[in-house]
N, C-alpha and C positions, 0 to 999 in steps of 0.2 A: 635653522632646523637642527634639532638634537639628534645625535647618533645613538642608536640603541646599543647598549653594552651586551656583549656576548656572555653567555654562561660559560663556566669552566668546561663543561661537556662540549658545547658548540665550538669553543676555541680548540679543544683537543681534537675534535673531528676535522677541523680545518687543517691543523698541523699534520694529522695523519694523511689526509688527502694530498697535502703539499709534498710530504715525504714520498708517497707512492708515485706522484708525478715526477718528482726529482729523480728517483731511482729508475724511472723509465726513460730518462735522458732529456726531459723537458728543461727549458731555460728558466732561470729563477724569475725574470721579469714577467714572463708569460704566466708562470704559476701564480705569482702575486696577483695578477689581473684576474685569472680564472677563479681564484678562491676569495678574492676581494679582501686582501690584506696588503699592508704596505710592503714595499721591497725591503725596507729596514727590518720589519718584523720577520719576514721570511729569512733574511740573512742571519738574524740572531738565532733563529731555530736551527738553520743549517750549520752554523758554526758551533753552537752549543752541543749539538748531537753528532757532530763530525760526519755530516752527510756526504761530503766530497770523498772522504776516505772510504766510506762504506760503498759508494757507487763505484769507485776505482777498484776496490777489492772484488766487487761482484762482477765486474766486466773484464778483468785481466785474465788472460789465459795462462796456463802453466808455462808454456814456452816463452811468453813475454816476461813472466816473472823470473824465469831462469836467466834470460838474456840481460835483464836489468840488474840482476844480482851479480852476474859475471862482469858487467861493465863497471859497477861500483867497486868490485874487488880489484879490477884492473887499474882504476883510477887511484885507489888507495895504495896499491903497490908502486905506482909511478911516483906518488908523492913521498913515499918512504925512502 
């Protein structure tokens, strides 16, 4: 049985839906199943567009950011 090829628009729609699900905290394996793409394809999208960094930036609080920055500075000072 032949698999129908997706149009560029359909593929872009799947990618956008995957991104929204990822940003809401969903697991990549579940997203791949939901939108019917391979985990490899989803991983390529996520890595190419830096989804992990974007999700982290969207969910980190100001206090967490300050604490992480201070910890990094402390580690750098200890190494110096």
